Every structure is written in C-alpha cells, then in structure tokens.
N, C-alpha and C positions, 0 to 999 in steps of 0.2 A: 292181684298180689297173692302170694302164697299164704296159707294160714300158718302162723308161727307155732313152733313147738314149746316145750316147757321153758327153755332158757332163751331169752332173747338176746340179740347181738347188742354190744355196748355201744352207745352213741359216743361221738367225739368229745361233746361236753362232759360226758361222764368219765372219760379217760382222764381229762384235766381235774376232775373232782377227785378221782381215786389218788392221783399224784398229790394233790393239795392236802387231802385228809391223811395221807401217810407222811406228810412232811417233806416230800420230794420237791425240790425247787427246780422249775423249768426255766432255762436261760436261752435266749436268742443268741446265737454266735456263728461265726463263719466257719462252716464245715463242708467245704466244696468237694471232698472225696467221699465222706461217709453219710453226710446230710443229718446225722444225728449220732449222739454218744451218750453214754451213761457212766457214772462213776460213784463209788461209795468211799467216804473217808474212813479213817481208822476209827473215828467215833460212831460210824454207823450211819451218817447222814448221807442221803442220796441226792445226786444232782443230775439232771438231763439237759443236754445241749441240743438244741435243733436249729437248723439253718433254714429260716423261712423262705429265703431266696433260692434255695435249691430244690424245695418241695413244691411240686407244680399243682398237685390235685388234693382234694380232701382225703381221697383214698390212700394216697401216699402218706399224708400226715398222720392218718389213723394207724397205718401199719408201722411206721417209724415210732410214733408215740407208744403204741401198745407194746411193741418189742422192747423199748427202752424201760418202760414201767415194768415189764416182765423181768428184766434184769434186777431192778430194784426190789420188787415183790418177792422174788425167789432167793434173792441174795446171790444170784448167778454172776459172779464177776471172776475173771481169770487174771492170773499173774503173768504178765508177758516176760518176766525174768525167771520163772520157774520152769525146770525141765519136766516137772511131774504133773503140770496143770494142762488139761486139755481144752482148748479154746471151744471146739466144736460142742462139747458137752454143755457148756454154759450158754452157748448160743441156742442150742436145742431146747433147754429149759425156758429160756426167755420167748422163743417161738412158741412153745406149748401153751405158755400163759397166754400170749397174745391171741393164739388160735381159740382158745377156749372163750375168749371175750368177744372176738370179732366175728368168728365163725363157729358158733356152738354146734357140736356134733349132731344133736337131734334135729336142729333147723337145717343142717347140710344133708343129713339123710333124707328128711322130707323133700328138699328142693330136688335131690337126685332122683327120688321115687316119682315126684311130679314131672319128671322129664327135662328139668333143667340141668344139662350135663355138659354144656360148652363152658370152657374156662372163662370166656369173656362174660358170659351170661351170669354165671356163679359170682364172678368178681363184681359185677354191677349189682346183683342182688344184695350182697353182703357189704358193698361199698368198700372193697378192699382192691388191691392190685391183683393182676392175673398171676404174677409170680407168688403172691402170698396165698391165693386160694390153692394153688398147686401144692405149695408147702404145707398148708393146713390138711389137704387131702392126703399127703404123704405121711404126716404125722398121725392122722386117724387110721390110715391103713396099717401103719407099723405097729399101733397099739391094739389091732384087731377090731377096732370100733366099726369100721366100714365093711367088714367081710360079710358076704361074699361080693360086694360091689368093687373091690379092688382087683387090679390085674394081678395074676400070678407072675412073680419075678424069677 
C-alpha cells in the first residue's frame, strides 16, 4: 500500500455525512439515464437523487455522490432556460470539488511517482471509476498541479 500524502481521500460514508451535515437530503429514485441528479430550491435547500438500481459498484456510487455534493457545496447549478448560463462551467466546478475529495492532488502525485500510472490501477487505488480518475488527472493538469507529469497538448 502506498504511503498517504497530507490529504487523504474521502470515504463513502464521509460523503453521506457531508451531505447530511449541510442539510442535503439524498433520495433514492428512478434515474435510468443519468443515475444521479442534484437540485437546489429557491430557498437554498439541496436535494440529491440517486438510482441505486443503476449504480453497480461502490466506485460508481462514490463518483456520482461526490459529483452531486459538489454541485450543492459550490452552488454550481445551471438554468436550462437561460441562454447565458454555461452548463460545462457548473459541471467542472462539481467535478473539481469531487476530485479534491476522492483523488487528492498530493496523493495522486505520490501514486504517480511510485509508478502507479495505469488508469485502472489508479482507479482501483482511489476507489473511483477509470473515467473519473482520467477526469481528475485532466483537472489537475489544467490547473498546472501535475506539471511536468502531464502530456503537452
């Protein structure tokens, strides 16, 4: 097992605690296309919907839950009826929040320096999906955190 850096990854149970402590209600519901969703009411209350029948692994649960909590914690919700709101901006904020909790930058750097470089191995180490570990790497590369470990584009 790799030695952990300063910030450790957030456990699944801690994600549920973060939601509960901030007053975010998590509801099980039928979401066959997205598997999860979050919404904020006009009064500022947050709700997260998760479809437990569509999520097959704990890694998927962690990624979906952290992403939706990221929307709530950062207030990153978009208005589908506005021509001036950019959906990708809000999705990126939620992903950045999730990456910081599930794949802390210092732990990722340490894993890479120790030779854990395959996406599947990194995903397994951090208990996230391969798609999410790739997303976390791209986030940290775009912020310059992983330089010079990032490929030049």
